[in-house]
C-alpha positions as a LaTeX table, in Angstrom:
\begin{tabular}{lrrr}
\hline
Residue & $x$ (\AA) & $y$ (\AA) & $z$ (\AA) \\
\hline
Met1 & 53.06 & 155.12 & 123.40 \\
Pro2 & 56.42 & 156.66 & 124.33 \\
Asn3 & 59.45 & 154.41 & 124.51 \\
Val4 & 60.60 & 154.37 & 128.15 \\
Ser5 & 64.25 & 153.85 & 129.02 \\
Val6 & 66.12 & 153.60 & 132.30 \\
Thr7 & 69.68 & 154.85 & 132.65 \\
Val8 & 71.73 & 152.66 & 134.97 \\
Val9 & 74.78 & 154.25 & 136.59 \\
Pro10 & 76.59 & 151.65 & 138.75 \\
Met11 & 79.45 & 152.43 & 141.07 \\
Pro12 & 82.76 & 152.31 & 139.18 \\
Val13 & 84.00 & 148.74 & 138.72 \\
Val14 & 87.73 & 148.14 & 138.81 \\
Tyr15 & 88.53 & 146.01 & 135.78 \\
Lys16 & 91.91 & 144.43 & 136.48 \\
Ser17 & 94.32 & 143.45 & 133.75 \\
Ser18 & 94.06 & 139.86 & 134.99 \\
Gln19 & 90.32 & 139.93 & 134.29 \\
Ala20 & 91.01 & 141.17 & 130.77 \\
Trp21 & 93.25 & 138.16 & 130.20 \\
Leu22 & 90.61 & 135.87 & 131.68 \\
His23 & 88.13 & 137.35 & 129.20 \\
Arg24 & 90.51 & 136.62 & 126.31 \\
Phe25 & 91.00 & 133.11 & 127.67 \\
Ala26 & 87.21 & 132.66 & 127.82 \\
Ile27 & 86.93 & 133.68 & 124.15 \\
Leu28 & 89.65 & 131.17 & 123.25 \\
Thr29 & 87.81 & 128.45 & 125.17 \\
Ser30 & 84.50 & 129.23 & 123.47 \\
Val31 & 86.04 & 129.25 & 119.97 \\
Ser32 & 87.88 & 126.00 & 120.74 \\
Thr33 & 84.62 & 124.38 & 121.87 \\
Phe34 & 82.97 & 125.35 & 118.59 \\
Ile35 & 85.90 & 123.86 & 116.65 \\
Leu36 & 85.47 & 120.68 & 118.68 \\
Leu37 & 81.83 & 120.49 & 117.56 \\
Phe38 & 83.04 & 120.78 & 113.96 \\
Leu39 & 85.58 & 117.99 & 114.47 \\
Gly40 & 82.87 & 115.83 & 116.05 \\
Gly41 & 80.75 & 116.43 & 112.96 \\
Leu42 & 83.66 & 115.26 & 110.79 \\
Val43 & 83.91 & 112.02 & 112.78 \\
Thr44 & 80.22 & 111.25 & 112.27 \\
Ser45 & 80.25 & 112.31 & 108.60 \\
His46 & 83.17 & 109.95 & 107.92 \\
Gln47 & 81.51 & 107.24 & 110.07 \\
Ala48 & 84.81 & 107.04 & 111.94 \\
Gly49 & 83.42 & 106.71 & 115.46 \\
Leu50 & 84.80 & 103.18 & 115.88 \\
Ser51 & 88.00 & 103.68 & 113.89 \\
Val52 & 89.74 & 103.62 & 117.26 \\
Pro53 & 87.86 & 100.79 & 119.00 \\
Asp54 & 89.19 & 101.27 & 122.54 \\
Trp55 & 88.94 & 104.10 & 125.07 \\
Pro56 & 90.63 & 105.91 & 126.78 \\
Thr57 & 93.55 & 104.19 & 125.07 \\
Ser58 & 94.10 & 104.13 & 121.30 \\
Tyr59 & 94.92 & 100.63 & 120.08 \\
Gly60 & 96.51 & 100.01 & 123.46 \\
Trp61 & 98.64 & 103.15 & 123.29 \\
Gly62 & 98.22 & 106.15 & 125.54 \\
Met63 & 96.11 & 108.81 & 123.88 \\
Phe64 & 99.00 & 111.28 & 123.72 \\
Asn65 & 101.75 & 108.94 & 122.51 \\
Phe66 & 99.84 & 107.07 & 119.81 \\
Pro67 & 102.26 & 106.95 & 116.82 \\
Thr68 & 101.43 & 109.57 & 114.19 \\
Lys69 & 102.33 & 107.13 & 111.40 \\
Asp70 & 99.17 & 105.21 & 112.31 \\
Trp71 & 96.91 & 108.25 & 111.95 \\
Ile72 & 95.39 & 107.08 & 108.66 \\
Gly73 & 91.88 & 106.95 & 107.27 \\
Gly74 & 89.12 & 107.25 & 109.86 \\
Ile75 & 91.68 & 106.92 & 112.67 \\
Phe76 & 92.93 & 110.41 & 111.85 \\
Phe77 & 89.49 & 112.00 & 112.38 \\
Glu78 & 88.61 & 110.03 & 115.52 \\
His79 & 92.01 & 110.42 & 117.22 \\
Thr80 & 92.26 & 114.12 & 116.33 \\
His81 & 88.81 & 114.61 & 117.84 \\
Arg82 & 89.93 & 112.91 & 121.06 \\
Leu83 & 93.09 & 114.99 & 121.35 \\
Phe84 & 91.29 & 118.27 & 120.71 \\
Ala85 & 88.57 & 117.27 & 123.19 \\
Ser86 & 91.31 & 116.78 & 125.79 \\
Leu87 & 92.64 & 120.25 & 125.02 \\
Val88 & 89.18 & 121.81 & 125.40 \\
Gly89 & 88.72 & 119.95 & 128.68 \\
Leu90 & 91.99 & 121.36 & 129.99 \\
Leu91 & 91.00 & 124.88 & 128.90 \\
Ile92 & 87.66 & 124.61 & 130.69 \\
Met93 & 89.32 & 123.22 & 133.82 \\
Ala94 & 91.90 & 126.01 & 133.84 \\
Gln95 & 89.13 & 128.56 & 133.35 \\
Ala96 & 87.16 & 127.22 & 136.32 \\
Phe97 & 90.14 & 127.37 & 138.69 \\
Ala98 & 91.39 & 130.71 & 137.33 \\
Trp99 & 88.27 & 132.49 & 138.58 \\
Gln100 & 88.76 & 131.23 & 142.14 \\
Phe101 & 92.41 & 131.54 & 143.06 \\
Asp102 & 91.54 & 132.29 & 146.68 \\
Phe103 & 89.90 & 128.85 & 147.14 \\
Arg104 & 87.27 & 130.21 & 149.47 \\
Gly105 & 84.16 & 128.06 & 149.67 \\
Trp106 & 86.27 & 124.94 & 148.99 \\
Trp107 & 83.65 & 122.69 & 150.55 \\
Lys108 & 81.11 & 123.77 & 147.91 \\
Arg109 & 83.48 & 122.88 & 145.10 \\
Thr110 & 84.23 & 119.57 & 146.80 \\
Leu111 & 80.50 & 118.88 & 146.95 \\
Trp112 & 80.11 & 119.71 & 143.27 \\
Gly113 & 83.02 & 117.40 & 142.49 \\
Val114 & 81.35 & 114.53 & 144.34 \\
Leu115 & 78.06 & 115.23 & 142.56 \\
Ala116 & 79.87 & 115.27 & 139.21 \\
Leu117 & 81.44 & 111.87 & 139.94 \\
Gly118 & 78.04 & 110.57 & 140.98 \\
Ala119 & 76.53 & 111.83 & 137.74 \\
Val120 & 79.28 & 110.09 & 135.77 \\
Tyr121 & 78.57 & 106.84 & 137.65 \\
Leu122 & 74.83 & 107.09 & 136.89 \\
Val123 & 75.55 & 107.75 & 133.23 \\
Val124 & 77.72 & 104.62 & 133.07 \\
Glu125 & 75.09 & 102.44 & 134.77 \\
Phe126 & 72.22 & 103.70 & 132.64 \\
Ser127 & 74.36 & 103.30 & 129.53 \\
Lys128 & 74.71 & 99.60 & 130.32 \\
Leu129 & 70.91 & 99.34 & 130.39 \\
Trp130 & 70.59 & 101.16 & 127.07 \\
Ala131 & 73.25 & 98.93 & 125.49 \\
Glu132 & 71.47 & 95.79 & 126.73 \\
Ala133 & 68.12 & 97.10 & 125.50 \\
Tyr134 & 69.49 & 97.66 & 122.00 \\
Ala135 & 70.80 & 94.10 & 122.00 \\
Ile136 & 67.25 & 92.74 & 122.47 \\
Pro137 & 65.45 & 92.46 & 119.10 \\
Asn138 & 61.81 & 93.34 & 118.47 \\
Thr139 & 61.11 & 95.26 & 121.68 \\
Phe140 & 59.94 & 98.77 & 122.42 \\
Ala141 & 62.73 & 99.25 & 124.96 \\
Pro142 & 65.08 & 101.13 & 122.56 \\
Ile143 & 62.32 & 103.54 & 121.54 \\
Leu144 & 61.26 & 104.12 & 125.14 \\
Leu145 & 64.82 & 104.65 & 126.37 \\
Thr146 & 65.59 & 106.96 & 123.45 \\
Ser147 & 62.55 & 109.09 & 124.31 \\
Met148 & 63.62 & 109.19 & 127.96 \\
Leu149 & 67.16 & 110.26 & 127.09 \\
Leu150 & 66.01 & 112.96 & 124.67 \\
Thr151 & 63.67 & 114.31 & 127.34 \\
Leu152 & 66.54 & 114.29 & 129.83 \\
Ser153 & 68.84 & 116.05 & 127.34 \\
Leu154 & 66.23 & 118.74 & 126.77 \\
Ala155 & 65.74 & 119.15 & 130.53 \\
Val156 & 69.50 & 119.51 & 131.07 \\
Phe157 & 69.71 & 122.12 & 128.32 \\
Ala158 & 66.73 & 124.00 & 129.74 \\
Ala159 & 68.45 & 124.03 & 133.14 \\
Val160 & 71.64 & 125.37 & 131.53 \\
Ile161 & 69.78 & 128.15 & 129.74 \\
Leu162 & 67.78 & 129.10 & 132.83 \\
Phe163 & 70.98 & 129.36 & 134.86 \\
Ile164 & 72.55 & 131.52 & 132.16 \\
Val165 & 69.45 & 133.73 & 132.27 \\
Tyr166 & 69.69 & 133.98 & 136.06 \\
Ala167 & 73.41 & 134.76 & 135.99 \\
Ser168 & 73.00 & 137.44 & 133.31 \\
Arg169 & 70.28 & 139.29 & 135.25 \\
Gly170 & 72.80 & 140.75 & 137.67 \\
Glu171 & 71.47 & 138.94 & 140.74 \\
Leu172 & 75.10 & 138.10 & 141.54 \\
Pro173 & 78.30 & 140.12 & 141.12 \\
Thr174 & 79.77 & 139.37 & 137.71 \\
Asp175 & 82.82 & 137.51 & 138.98 \\
Arg176 & 80.64 & 135.17 & 141.07 \\
Ser177 & 78.28 & 134.56 & 138.14 \\
Val178 & 81.14 & 133.74 & 135.80 \\
Ser179 & 82.75 & 131.54 & 138.44 \\
Lys180 & 79.55 & 129.52 & 138.89 \\
Leu181 & 79.12 & 129.22 & 135.11 \\
Ser182 & 82.71 & 128.02 & 134.74 \\
Trp183 & 82.20 & 125.26 & 137.32 \\
Tyr184 & 78.97 & 124.12 & 135.68 \\
Thr185 & 80.88 & 124.02 & 132.41 \\
Leu186 & 83.58 & 121.87 & 133.96 \\
Val187 & 80.98 & 119.39 & 135.26 \\
Gly188 & 79.37 & 119.35 & 131.82 \\
Val189 & 82.60 & 118.66 & 129.96 \\
Ile190 & 83.49 & 115.81 & 132.36 \\
Ile191 & 80.15 & 114.12 & 131.67 \\
Gln192 & 80.58 & 114.94 & 127.98 \\
Gly193 & 83.94 & 113.16 & 127.85 \\
Thr194 & 82.49 & 110.16 & 129.66 \\
Leu195 & 79.64 & 109.92 & 127.16 \\
Gly196 & 82.19 & 110.11 & 124.34 \\
Gly197 & 84.04 & 107.15 & 125.79 \\
Leu198 & 80.82 & 105.19 & 126.29 \\
Thr199 & 79.87 & 105.64 & 122.65 \\
Val200 & 83.01 & 103.68 & 121.80 \\
Glu201 & 82.70 & 101.10 & 124.59 \\
Tyr202 & 79.11 & 100.26 & 123.60 \\
Tyr203 & 79.61 & 100.52 & 119.82 \\
Leu204 & 77.86 & 103.82 & 119.11 \\
Pro205 & 74.39 & 103.28 & 120.62 \\
Pro206 & 72.16 & 106.06 & 119.19 \\
Thr207 & 70.90 & 107.18 & 122.61 \\
Ile208 & 74.35 & 107.79 & 124.09 \\
Ser209 & 75.67 & 109.30 & 120.85 \\
Thr210 & 72.71 & 111.70 & 120.73 \\
Ala211 & 73.17 & 112.70 & 124.37 \\
His212 & 76.88 & 113.26 & 123.65 \\
Ala213 & 75.95 & 115.60 & 120.79 \\
Gly214 & 73.30 & 117.47 & 122.78 \\
Leu215 & 75.48 & 118.01 & 125.84 \\
Gly216 & 78.25 & 119.30 & 123.57 \\
Gln217 & 75.91 & 122.06 & 122.40 \\
Ala218 & 75.01 & 122.92 & 126.01 \\
Val219 & 78.70 & 123.17 & 127.01 \\
Phe220 & 79.30 & 125.46 & 124.02 \\
Cys221 & 76.48 & 127.75 & 125.18 \\
Leu222 & 78.02 & 127.92 & 128.66 \\
Thr223 & 81.44 & 128.87 & 127.29 \\
Leu224 & 79.80 & 131.56 & 125.15 \\
Ala225 & 78.00 & 132.99 & 128.19 \\
Ile226 & 81.28 & 133.12 & 130.14 \\
Ala227 & 83.03 & 134.91 & 127.26 \\
Met228 & 80.25 & 137.52 & 127.16 \\
Met229 & 79.92 & 138.15 & 130.90 \\
Ser230 & 83.65 & 138.33 & 131.60 \\
Gly231 & 84.17 & 141.27 & 129.23 \\
Lys232 & 84.73 & 144.86 & 130.33 \\
Ala233 & 81.66 & 146.09 & 128.46 \\
Trp234 & 79.36 & 143.94 & 130.59 \\
Asn235 & 79.59 & 146.24 & 133.63 \\
Arg236 & 79.42 & 149.55 & 131.82 \\
Ser237 & 76.62 & 151.95 & 132.64 \\
Gly238 & 74.12 & 152.72 & 129.98 \\
Thr239 & 70.50 & 153.17 & 129.01 \\
Lys240 & 68.27 & 150.14 & 129.37 \\
Lys241 & 65.17 & 150.00 & 127.21 \\
Ile242 & 61.87 & 148.65 & 128.51 \\
Glu243 & 59.90 & 146.06 & 126.55 \\
Arg244 & 56.74 & 147.30 & 124.85 \\
Asn245 & 55.00 & 143.93 & 125.20 \\
Thr246 & 55.02 & 141.18 & 127.80 \\
Phe247 & 55.94 & 138.64 & 125.12 \\
Gly248 & 58.79 & 140.71 & 123.73 \\
Leu249 & 62.39 & 140.18 & 122.70 \\
Arg250 & 63.52 & 138.75 & 126.05 \\
Thr251 & 60.93 & 135.97 & 125.94 \\
Leu252 & 61.04 & 135.39 & 122.18 \\
Ser253 & 64.81 & 134.96 & 122.13 \\
Leu254 & 64.63 & 132.45 & 124.99 \\
Val255 & 61.90 & 130.44 & 123.26 \\
Thr256 & 63.86 & 130.50 & 120.01 \\
Val257 & 66.98 & 129.13 & 121.73 \\
Ile258 & 64.97 & 126.15 & 123.05 \\
Ile259 & 63.39 & 125.58 & 119.63 \\
Val260 & 66.78 & 125.61 & 117.90 \\
Phe261 & 68.19 & 123.14 & 120.43 \\
Ile262 & 65.27 & 120.75 & 119.85 \\
Gln263 & 66.06 & 120.90 & 116.14 \\
Leu264 & 69.69 & 120.06 & 116.81 \\
Leu265 & 68.61 & 117.11 & 118.98 \\
Leu266 & 66.34 & 115.81 & 116.21 \\
Gly267 & 69.21 & 116.18 & 113.78 \\
Ala268 & 71.49 & 114.23 & 116.13 \\
Val269 & 68.98 & 111.39 & 116.40 \\
Met270 & 68.66 & 111.35 & 112.61 \\
Arg271 & 72.43 & 111.22 & 112.11 \\
His272 & 73.11 & 108.55 & 114.71 \\
Thr273 & 70.27 & 106.29 & 113.54 \\
Phe274 & 71.50 & 106.67 & 109.94 \\
Ser275 & 68.19 & 108.21 & 108.91 \\
Gly276 & 69.57 & 111.19 & 107.00 \\
Leu277 & 68.52 & 109.72 & 103.67 \\
Ala278 & 65.36 & 107.95 & 104.86 \\
Ile279 & 63.63 & 110.60 & 102.74 \\
Pro280 & 66.13 & 110.84 & 99.87 \\
Thr281 & 64.55 & 113.82 & 98.09 \\
Trp282 & 63.95 & 117.48 & 98.93 \\
Pro283 & 61.77 & 119.55 & 99.17 \\
Leu284 & 59.20 & 116.88 & 98.29 \\
Ala285 & 59.19 & 113.34 & 99.64 \\
Gln286 & 59.87 & 110.33 & 97.46 \\
Asn287 & 56.15 & 109.91 & 96.76 \\
Gly288 & 55.98 & 113.41 & 95.27 \\
Ser289 & 54.15 & 114.85 & 98.28 \\
Leu290 & 55.22 & 117.04 & 101.16 \\
Ile291 & 54.17 & 114.25 & 103.55 \\
Pro292 & 56.04 & 110.94 & 103.08 \\
Asp293 & 54.81 & 107.40 & 103.57 \\
Phe294 & 55.70 & 106.56 & 107.16 \\
Thr295 & 57.23 & 103.13 & 106.66 \\
Ser296 & 59.98 & 103.27 & 109.30 \\
Phe297 & 61.35 & 105.13 & 112.31 \\
Gly298 & 63.94 & 106.72 & 110.03 \\
Val299 & 61.26 & 108.30 & 107.88 \\
Ala300 & 59.42 & 109.60 & 110.95 \\
Ile301 & 62.49 & 111.22 & 112.53 \\
Asn302 & 63.59 & 112.64 & 109.19 \\
Phe303 & 60.16 & 114.20 & 108.63 \\
Ala304 & 60.13 & 115.54 & 112.22 \\
His305 & 63.48 & 117.21 & 111.55 \\
Arg306 & 62.16 & 118.82 & 108.36 \\
Thr307 & 58.92 & 119.94 & 109.99 \\
Trp308 & 60.60 & 121.39 & 113.07 \\
Ala309 & 62.92 & 123.34 & 110.77 \\
Leu310 & 59.85 & 125.34 & 109.75 \\
Val311 & 59.20 & 126.11 & 113.43 \\
Val312 & 62.80 & 127.32 & 113.73 \\
Val313 & 62.36 & 129.61 & 110.72 \\
Leu314 & 59.13 & 131.09 & 112.07 \\
Ser315 & 60.53 & 131.67 & 115.57 \\
Met316 & 63.67 & 133.34 & 114.23 \\
Phe317 & 61.67 & 135.61 & 111.93 \\
Ala318 & 59.37 & 136.53 & 114.84 \\
Thr319 & 62.39 & 137.37 & 117.01 \\
Ala320 & 63.97 & 139.41 & 114.21 \\
Arg321 & 60.72 & 141.33 & 113.61 \\
Val322 & 60.40 & 142.37 & 117.27 \\
Leu323 & 64.11 & 143.23 & 117.51 \\
Phe324 & 64.19 & 145.39 & 114.37 \\
Arg325 & 60.92 & 147.07 & 115.33 \\
Asp326 & 61.68 & 147.90 & 118.95 \\
Phe327 & 65.48 & 148.21 & 119.05 \\
Pro328 & 66.65 & 149.23 & 115.57 \\
Arg329 & 69.57 & 151.31 & 116.89 \\
Glu330 & 70.97 & 148.72 & 119.30 \\
Lys331 & 73.95 & 147.47 & 117.26 \\
Ser332 & 74.86 & 144.79 & 119.79 \\
Leu333 & 71.49 & 143.16 & 119.06 \\
Val334 & 70.91 & 144.06 & 115.42 \\
Ala335 & 74.29 & 142.81 & 114.12 \\
Pro336 & 74.03 & 139.28 & 115.59 \\
Met337 & 70.40 & 139.01 & 114.46 \\
Ile338 & 71.43 & 139.82 & 110.89 \\
Leu339 & 74.17 & 137.21 & 111.20 \\
Gly340 & 71.67 & 134.69 & 112.55 \\
Met341 & 69.28 & 135.23 & 109.63 \\
Leu342 & 72.18 & 134.88 & 107.19 \\
Leu343 & 73.23 & 131.62 & 108.86 \\
Leu344 & 69.63 & 130.41 & 108.71 \\
Gly345 & 69.56 & 130.85 & 104.93 \\
Ile346 & 72.92 & 129.07 & 104.58 \\
Gln347 & 71.68 & 126.27 & 106.85 \\
Ile348 & 68.61 & 125.61 & 104.69 \\
Met349 & 70.79 & 125.55 & 101.58 \\
Leu350 & 73.29 & 123.17 & 103.22 \\
Gly351 & 70.45 & 120.87 & 104.30 \\
Ala352 & 69.21 & 120.64 & 100.72 \\
Ile353 & 72.72 & 120.08 & 99.33 \\
Thr354 & 73.30 & 117.36 & 101.93 \\
Ile355 & 70.34 & 115.41 & 100.55 \\
Trp356 & 71.09 & 116.14 & 96.88 \\
Thr357 & 74.67 & 114.90 & 97.29 \\
Ser358 & 73.61 & 111.81 & 99.30 \\
Lys359 & 75.26 & 113.14 & 102.48 \\
Ala360 & 78.62 & 114.15 & 101.07 \\
Val361 & 81.07 & 114.82 & 103.91 \\
Thr362 & 81.66 & 118.56 & 103.37 \\
Pro363 & 78.05 & 119.83 & 103.21 \\
Thr364 & 76.94 & 117.40 & 105.93 \\
Thr365 & 79.62 & 118.58 & 108.37 \\
Leu366 & 79.03 & 122.23 & 107.51 \\
His367 & 75.30 & 121.68 & 108.07 \\
Val368 & 75.99 & 120.43 & 111.60 \\
Ser369 & 78.43 & 123.27 & 112.34 \\
Cys370 & 76.10 & 125.92 & 110.97 \\
Gly371 & 73.35 & 124.64 & 113.26 \\
Ala372 & 75.68 & 125.10 & 116.24 \\
Ala373 & 76.54 & 128.61 & 115.01 \\
Ile374 & 72.84 & 129.50 & 114.82 \\
Leu375 & 72.32 & 128.24 & 118.37 \\
Gly376 & 75.31 & 130.25 & 119.59 \\
Thr377 & 74.04 & 133.40 & 117.84 \\
Met378 & 70.60 & 133.09 & 119.38 \\
Val379 & 72.08 & 132.43 & 122.84 \\
Tyr380 & 74.16 & 135.60 & 122.40 \\
Ile381 & 71.02 & 137.58 & 121.52 \\
Met382 & 69.13 & 136.04 & 124.45 \\
Ile383 & 71.84 & 136.99 & 126.95 \\
Gln384 & 72.39 & 140.44 & 125.47 \\
Ser385 & 68.67 & 141.23 & 125.36 \\
Arg386 & 68.28 & 140.38 & 129.04 \\
His387 & 71.30 & 142.52 & 129.84 \\
Leu388 & 70.12 & 145.56 & 127.87 \\
Val389 & 66.33 & 145.31 & 128.01 \\
Leu390 & 64.05 & 145.42 & 131.06 \\
Pro391 & 60.69 & 143.61 & 131.19 \\
Lys392 & 57.46 & 145.48 & 130.61 \\
Gly393 & 56.09 & 147.10 & 133.73 \\
Thr394 & 59.49 & 147.89 & 135.23 \\
Pro395 & 59.22 & 151.08 & 137.36 \\
Arg396 & 61.10 & 154.07 & 136.05 \\
Ser397 & 63.45 & 154.04 & 139.06 \\
Pro398 & 63.88 & 150.36 & 139.96 \\
Ala399 & 66.76 & 148.66 & 141.70 \\
Val400 & 67.94 & 147.19 & 138.43 \\
Asn401 & 71.18 & 145.61 & 139.56 \\
Pro402 & 71.25 & 144.46 & 143.19 \\
Ala403 & 74.87 & 143.40 & 142.73 \\
Tyr404 & 75.87 & 147.01 & 143.35 \\
Ala405 & 74.75 & 148.36 & 146.71 \\
Lys406 & 74.93 & 152.02 & 145.65 \\
Thr407 & 73.49 & 151.80 & 142.16 \\
Arg408 & 71.62 & 154.90 & 141.05 \\
Gln409 & 68.94 & 154.81 & 138.40 \\
Leu410 & 67.73 & 157.83 & 136.48 \\
Ala411 & 64.51 & 157.54 & 134.53 \\
Ser412 & 64.06 & 159.30 & 131.21 \\
Ile413 & 61.42 & 159.29 & 128.52 \\
Glu414 & 62.33 & 159.36 & 124.85 \\
Glu415 & 59.65 & 160.73 & 122.65 \\
\hline
\end{tabular}
């Protein structure tokens, strides 16, 4: 079967110097968000989440004038994390406003602001219920509420990914897509900061801490999407390949992103319920078998994390196989896939070392950060594949990008 491609020639897009600087700013914001995830991992690895027991103040001081002489022990990691989180929040806020200097559609942004405040209020109220439930011994309430929150976290992430997919399809002009993504990111980081404060106020309840970790990953994915779509290369004309199969790279990469996020959620639950060493040996369980004796919740969540890791490996290998088979010359897809497979190998090694060293700080934190890097790599591949590859059955002369009224498409067949 011949490999069909469609050449897309949009009308010339004026790429202003201000947009180039916005693209650089978006890259800075995305990198800073990843560093924040690393710093958050350090806080958890050092068990320093309550080293500063009040929020938003720090031992009664304002966050930004807390004396540096008191930054000792766990306080250093927790307070540094707070300060850097404030910086990332400011970057994301500046990014959102920078894309809409004209302030048209102000009522929509006002509405989103009200909805964001409402979401924060609901998070606070539900957090009180979760905190009260964890204070009641011998009930199923904590397990039920944890399951509900994990389901909600997964639903939020799925909504984020679906919006990224929609924005990257070209249904909107690029500046509008990036603007919408930047405002969603701002709402996400506001809720993220609120969850961070609630983890302190309610003494690190696992549900809120896990949601805090999961939403952090979603915000990172949004910043990555903005950095990709704001670049000059995004609007260039070029040849778009057509998938050979219905369940091809576009679908596989999307499924893999969801699978990786589920793994990160399971890891967050394991970390925040102190279940990382519930199975203290690897690759076999303590009983010498692959399947442990399920004597506690910690063992169950630990085993689920190990088992789902196999699903991650299989999905990434399946994605790599389709990519290398169908698009071996597409460097913008091949290079990140190679990086992703390399990170996968490092991640497995770090997971083993984490157990063998009884959760030493360095390998544990690197394990968390490497997981975020794998997610980011797969999100990059997912976005790029949907930008460069058309679904199977696409006509040879379709209206590929409705964002441009005078787009011309030329069909060609490569033998």
